[in-house]
C-alpha positions as CSV (number, residue, x, y, z in Angstrom):
1,M,151.1,55.0,115.7
2,C,149.4,55.0,119.2
3,L,145.8,56.4,119.5
4,K,144.0,56.9,122.7
5,L,141.3,59.5,122.4
6,D,140.9,60.1,125.9
7,D,144.7,60.6,126.5
8,P,145.2,63.4,129.1
9,Y,148.2,64.7,127.2
10,L,146.2,65.4,124.1
11,P,145.1,69.1,123.5
12,Y,141.6,69.5,125.0
13,Y,138.7,69.0,122.6
14,D,135.1,68.5,123.2
15,Y,134.9,64.8,122.6
16,K,131.1,65.0,122.6
17,S,131.7,66.6,119.1
18,T,130.9,63.9,116.6
19,P,132.4,65.9,113.6
20,L,135.8,66.3,115.3
21,I,136.3,62.6,115.9
22,T,135.2,61.8,112.4
23,L,137.6,64.5,110.9
24,L,140.5,62.9,112.9
25,F,139.8,59.5,111.6
26,K,139.4,60.7,108.1
27,L,142.8,62.6,108.3
28,F,144.5,59.5,109.6
29,L,143.0,57.3,106.9
30,E,143.7,59.7,104.1
31,H,147.4,60.0,105.1
32,G,148.0,56.2,105.1
33,T,148.7,55.9,108.8
34,I,149.4,52.7,110.3
35,L,147.8,52.0,113.7
36,H,149.8,49.9,116.2
37,E,147.7,50.7,119.5
38,F,144.2,51.7,119.8
39,G,142.4,52.4,123.1
40,L,138.6,53.2,122.9
41,Y,137.5,54.5,126.4
42,Y,134.4,56.2,128.0
43,S,132.3,55.2,125.1
44,E,129.5,57.6,126.3
45,F,131.7,60.4,125.2
46,L,133.1,58.9,121.9
47,K,130.2,59.3,119.6
48,F,131.7,58.0,116.4
49,E,129.7,58.4,113.2
50,L,128.7,55.2,111.6
51,E,130.6,56.4,108.6
52,V,133.8,56.0,110.5
53,F,133.3,52.4,111.3
54,H,132.3,51.4,107.9
55,S,135.2,53.2,106.3
56,L,137.5,51.0,108.5
57,E,136.3,47.9,106.7
58,H,137.7,49.4,103.5
59,N,140.9,50.7,104.7
60,V,142.5,47.4,106.1
61,Q,146.1,49.0,106.0
62,F,145.2,51.5,108.7
63,Y,144.9,48.8,111.5
64,S,146.6,46.0,109.8
65,R,149.4,46.0,112.1
66,L,147.4,46.7,115.2
67,Q,149.1,44.9,118.2
68,H,147.5,46.5,121.5
69,L,143.8,47.1,121.7
70,S,141.8,48.5,124.7
71,L,138.1,48.7,125.0
72,D,135.8,50.2,127.5
73,I,132.6,48.2,127.7
74,I,130.8,49.7,130.6
75,T,127.8,51.3,129.0
76,N,125.3,50.3,126.4
77,F,126.3,53.2,124.1
78,G,127.3,52.6,120.6
79,I,126.9,48.8,120.7
80,E,126.3,48.4,117.0
81,N,129.2,50.6,116.1
82,L,131.6,48.7,118.2
83,A,130.4,45.5,116.9
84,I,131.2,46.5,113.4
85,L,134.7,47.6,114.5
86,L,135.2,44.1,116.2
87,R,134.0,42.3,113.1
88,A,136.4,44.3,110.9
89,L,139.2,43.6,113.1
90,A,138.5,39.8,113.3
91,K,138.6,39.6,109.4
92,N,141.8,41.7,108.9
93,T,143.8,41.9,112.2
94,T,144.9,38.7,113.6
95,K,148.3,39.8,115.2
96,I,147.0,41.4,118.3
97,S,149.5,40.7,121.2
98,A,147.7,42.6,124.1
99,L,144.0,42.9,124.6
100,R,142.5,44.9,127.5
101,L,139.0,45.1,128.3
102,F,136.9,47.1,130.8
103,V,133.7,45.3,131.4
104,C,130.6,45.7,133.7
105,S,128.2,43.1,134.9
106,H,125.1,45.2,134.2
107,Y,124.2,44.8,130.6
108,E,121.1,45.1,128.6
109,S,120.2,42.3,126.4
110,Q,121.3,44.3,123.2
111,L,124.7,44.3,124.4
112,I,124.7,40.4,125.4
113,H,123.4,39.4,121.9
114,T,125.1,42.0,119.8
115,L,128.5,42.9,121.1
116,F,129.6,39.8,123.1
117,P,129.3,37.4,120.0
118,A,131.4,39.9,118.0
119,L,134.0,40.2,120.8
120,I,134.2,36.3,121.3
121,R,134.7,36.0,117.4
122,F,137.5,38.6,117.6
123,I,139.4,36.9,120.4
124,K,139.2,33.5,118.7
125,S,140.4,35.0,115.4
126,Q,143.8,36.0,117.0
127,E,147.0,34.0,116.3
128,Q,149.4,35.5,118.8
129,L,147.5,37.0,121.8
130,R,150.2,37.1,124.5
131,K,148.5,39.5,127.1
132,F,145.0,39.6,128.3
133,I,143.7,42.2,130.9
134,L,140.2,41.9,132.2
135,D,139.0,44.9,134.6
136,G,135.7,43.8,136.1
137,Y,135.1,47.4,137.1
138,D,132.3,46.7,139.6
139,Y,133.1,43.1,140.5
140,S,131.5,41.5,137.4
141,T,130.3,38.0,137.8
142,E,129.2,37.1,134.3
143,F,131.4,37.3,131.4
144,Y,129.1,35.6,128.6
145,G,131.8,33.5,127.1
146,I,134.3,36.1,126.8
147,I,137.0,34.2,129.3
148,S,135.9,30.8,127.6
149,A,137.1,32.1,124.3
150,L,140.7,32.1,125.4
151,E,140.8,28.4,124.9
152,S,141.9,29.5,121.3
153,Q,144.8,31.1,122.9
154,I,146.1,28.4,125.1
155,N,149.4,28.1,123.1
156,T,150.1,31.8,122.9
157,L,148.8,33.3,126.1
158,Q,151.7,34.5,128.5
159,E,150.2,37.1,130.9
160,V,146.9,37.5,132.5
161,I,145.8,40.4,134.7
162,L,142.5,40.2,136.4
163,S,141.0,43.2,138.4
164,G,137.7,43.4,140.3
165,C,136.3,39.9,139.1
166,V,134.2,37.6,140.9
167,F,134.8,33.6,140.5
168,S,133.1,32.2,137.6
169,A,133.7,28.6,136.0
170,E,134.7,30.4,132.8
171,F,138.2,31.1,134.6
172,E,139.1,27.5,134.6
173,V,140.0,27.8,131.0
174,L,143.4,29.5,132.2
175,N,144.4,26.0,133.6
176,N,144.9,24.9,130.0
177,C,147.2,27.8,128.9
178,K,150.5,26.0,128.5
179,N,152.8,29.1,128.3
180,L,151.3,31.2,130.9
181,E,154.2,32.7,133.0
182,T,152.5,35.8,134.7
183,L,149.4,36.2,136.6
184,R,148.2,39.2,138.4
185,I,145.0,38.9,140.5
186,L,144.0,42.4,141.8
187,D,141.1,43.1,144.1
188,C,139.3,39.9,143.0
189,D,137.3,37.2,144.6
190,M,140.1,34.9,146.1
191,E,138.2,31.8,144.9
192,L,140.0,32.5,141.8
193,L,143.2,31.4,143.3
194,K,141.6,28.1,144.5
195,I,140.9,26.9,141.0
196,L,144.1,27.7,139.3
197,D,146.5,24.9,139.0
198,Y,149.6,25.6,137.0
199,N,153.3,26.7,137.1
200,I,153.9,30.4,136.6
201,S,157.0,32.4,137.2
202,T,155.3,35.7,138.2
203,L,152.6,36.1,140.7
204,E,151.0,39.4,142.0
205,I,148.1,39.3,144.5
206,S,146.4,42.5,145.6
207,H,143.6,42.6,148.1
208,F,142.8,44.3,151.4
209,Q,142.7,41.1,153.2
210,I,143.7,37.6,152.0
211,D,143.6,34.3,153.8
212,V,147.1,33.4,153.9
213,L,146.2,29.7,153.8
214,I,145.1,30.3,150.2
215,I,148.2,31.9,149.3
216,V,150.2,29.1,150.8
217,Q,148.2,26.7,148.7
218,I,149.1,28.5,145.5
219,L,152.7,28.9,146.4
220,E,152.8,25.0,146.9
221,K,151.5,24.7,143.4
222,V,153.8,27.0,141.5
223,G,156.7,25.8,143.6
224,K,160.3,26.3,142.3
225,L,159.4,27.9,139.1
226,L,158.1,31.1,140.8
227,Q,160.8,33.9,140.5
228,R,158.8,37.1,141.0
229,L,156.2,37.6,143.8
230,K,154.2,40.5,144.7
231,I,151.8,40.1,147.8
232,E,149.9,43.4,148.7
233,T,147.7,42.8,151.7
234,E,147.4,43.2,155.4
235,I,149.0,40.1,156.9
236,V,148.0,39.5,160.6
237,I,150.8,38.5,163.0
238,R,149.8,34.9,163.3
239,E,150.0,34.4,159.7
240,E,153.4,35.8,159.1
241,S,155.1,32.3,160.1
242,L,152.9,30.4,157.6
243,L,153.8,32.7,154.7
244,S,157.6,32.8,155.6
245,E,157.8,28.9,156.1
246,A,155.7,28.4,152.8
247,L,158.2,30.7,150.7
248,K,161.1,28.8,152.2
249,S,159.7,25.5,151.5
250,F,158.3,25.8,148.1
251,C,159.8,28.8,146.4
252,P,163.6,28.9,146.9
253,N,164.2,30.6,143.5
254,I,162.6,33.9,144.1
255,I,164.6,36.9,142.5
256,Y,161.9,39.5,143.2
257,L,160.0,40.0,146.4
258,Y,157.4,42.4,147.6
259,I,155.6,42.1,150.7
260,K,153.8,45.0,152.4
261,N,153.8,45.7,156.2
262,I,155.6,42.6,157.5
263,G,157.4,42.1,160.9
264,L,161.1,41.0,161.0
265,S,160.1,37.5,162.7
266,A,162.5,34.8,163.2
267,Q,161.1,33.0,160.3
268,F,161.0,35.9,157.8
269,L,164.7,36.4,158.7
270,E,165.4,32.8,158.0
271,L,163.4,33.1,154.7
272,I,165.6,36.0,153.4
273,G,168.6,34.1,154.5
274,N,167.6,31.2,152.4
275,L,166.7,33.2,149.1
276,Q,170.2,33.1,147.7
277,R,169.2,34.4,144.2
278,L,167.3,37.4,145.6
279,Q,168.1,40.5,143.6
280,F,165.1,42.8,144.2
281,L,163.5,43.1,147.7
282,S,160.8,45.6,148.6
283,L,159.1,45.5,152.0
284,R,157.7,47.8,154.7
285,Y,158.7,46.7,158.1
286,A,155.9,46.6,160.7
287,Y,157.3,47.5,164.3
288,R,156.0,44.7,166.7
289,K,158.9,44.4,169.0
290,S,160.4,46.8,171.7
291,E,163.0,49.4,170.7
292,E,166.1,47.4,171.7
293,E,164.8,44.2,170.0
294,R,163.9,46.2,166.9
295,K,167.5,47.1,166.5
296,I,168.7,43.7,167.0
297,R,166.3,42.5,164.2
298,V,167.4,45.2,161.8
299,M,170.9,44.4,162.4
300,Q,170.2,40.7,161.8
301,F,168.3,41.5,158.8
302,A,170.9,43.7,157.3
303,K,173.6,41.0,157.8
304,I,171.7,38.3,156.0
305,L,171.0,40.2,153.0
306,S,172.0,38.1,149.9
307,S,175.3,39.0,148.0
308,T,173.1,39.0,144.9
309,L,170.8,41.8,146.2
310,Q,170.9,44.8,144.1
311,Y,167.7,46.6,144.9
312,L,166.2,47.4,148.2
313,D,163.0,49.4,148.6
314,I,162.0,50.0,152.4
315,A,159.5,52.8,151.5
316,L,157.0,51.3,149.1
317,G,156.2,54.7,148.0
318,I,154.8,55.6,151.5
319,P,156.2,59.0,152.6
320,D,156.8,58.1,156.3
321,T,158.6,54.7,156.7
322,L,158.7,52.4,159.7
323,L,162.6,52.0,159.4
324,D,163.3,55.6,160.0
325,S,164.9,55.1,163.7
326,T,166.9,52.1,162.6
327,F,168.0,53.3,159.1
328,D,171.6,53.9,160.2
329,I,171.9,50.4,161.7
330,L,170.5,48.9,158.6
331,L,173.2,50.5,156.4
332,D,176.0,50.1,158.8
333,H,175.4,46.4,158.9
334,C,174.5,45.7,155.3
335,N,177.2,44.1,153.0
336,A,174.9,43.6,150.1
337,P,176.3,45.3,147.0
338,L,173.1,47.6,146.3
339,K,172.8,49.5,143.1
340,K,169.4,51.2,143.9
341,L,168.1,52.0,147.4
342,L,164.6,53.4,147.7
343,I,163.7,55.4,150.8
344,S,161.6,58.2,152.3
345,S,162.8,61.8,152.4
346,S,162.3,61.5,156.3
347,N,165.1,58.9,156.4
348,L,167.7,61.4,155.3
349,N,166.5,64.6,157.0
350,N,168.8,64.0,160.1
351,E,172.5,64.0,160.5
352,K,172.7,60.2,161.8
353,N,171.0,58.8,158.7
354,T,172.8,61.0,156.2
355,K,176.2,60.0,157.7
356,A,175.3,56.2,157.5
357,L,174.3,56.6,153.9
358,I,177.7,58.1,153.1
359,R,179.5,55.4,155.1
360,Y,177.7,52.8,153.1
361,C,178.6,54.5,149.8
362,T,182.2,54.8,150.5
363,R,182.4,51.3,152.0
364,I,180.5,49.2,149.4
365,R,181.0,51.5,146.4
366,T,178.2,49.9,144.4
367,L,175.2,52.2,144.9
368,N,174.4,54.3,141.9
369,Y,170.9,55.6,142.8
370,V,169.0,56.5,145.9
371,G,165.1,56.8,145.2
372,I,163.5,59.2,147.5
373,V,159.6,59.5,148.2
374,K,158.7,63.3,148.5
375,H,162.2,64.0,146.9
376,C,161.4,67.8,146.9
377,D,161.1,67.7,150.6
378,L,164.8,66.9,150.9
379,D,166.9,69.6,152.6
380,D,169.1,71.3,150.0
381,D,172.4,71.2,152.1
382,I,171.7,67.5,152.8
383,R,171.0,66.9,149.1
384,N,174.3,68.8,148.0
385,E,176.4,66.7,150.3
386,L,174.8,63.3,149.5
387,E,175.1,64.0,145.7
388,K,178.9,64.0,146.0
389,Y,178.6,60.0,146.6
390,V,175.4,59.1,145.0
391,T,172.7,60.1,142.6
392,L,169.5,61.2,144.2
393,V,166.2,60.7,142.0
394,P,162.5,60.8,142.7
395,Y,161.2,57.5,143.9
396,K,159.0,56.9,140.8
397,H,161.8,57.1,138.5
398,I,163.6,54.0,139.6
399,V,161.0,51.8,141.2
400,V,160.9,48.4,139.9
401,N,157.5,46.6,139.7
402,C,157.0,42.9,139.6
């Protein structure tokens, strides 16, 4: 059973109503429900009666198989009750595989001295924590030992997601995690990248602007083990060659590459040509050349796409893509055996591009799906013609994330 009391798909209830929440829990407990996932969000609205938390201590079966736990700790409400819950879980639930915490840096002393010790004990009690997600909410700077507690999970932790966090010495504990494979740093202080020194296979970095030199340093660290890379930032022109050269030199085994808003420079084309294992490519091409040179670069790009490439996203979920004027050139010179192509509806709402897609489908014969941003905007006549050759679906239905 998965229980998330703020789930938007649940029928509407007044969650300020303590009796209703108490009744729900009593019903679950009385019917012998087994809980597998539990999310406690927006705690100012979830006013559990103390009776509920105490009853959990005597109904171990209810949460004995709990595997995924999410806690929202952004207010000072219900501290004692939440501490009771954590203490009960620490005693009886040691098989949590995924823990997600929403934290805030502005805490009263009661929260620091009551809740955080209980949370730390809970983390240390786990035997197989594989995924840890920390959302700093408002760029939190102090975590009061939560991160340090992960020292107890260095043999099991496989994925870490950090969002809205500012550098703290506590994060250095991640360097001791022997089996860490996936790291996602989203809108965080980039100092985090500088302290991390280990090999991972999946790396995601997202920030409005990142010093490419920092990215180059971490790419050199992760090296040949890196297989999946997502970089979502604004890359200035003078830094594109640095990034391309670093990827070519240090990370030849990439199978998934996502880069936002990059030009098709000679260095980038050389990189793509060298990635012989590339299967998934997502990019948004930025025009920085004359129209004639753009056409030449797109043609070159299409010709060098690897024979292993099966997925190409040239929209990145954006309604109007920058490849519209060269979409036909791209497809007419592409020999990669694509199975999924993700584009904007504007790519197809003209006869030139529609015919190019049909030519590609009949020539290569591997394309199964075309995912379209603003799928509903596609002209009905064009849709009917294209569906003779390929299945058209909304973009979000087939997008592949890092």
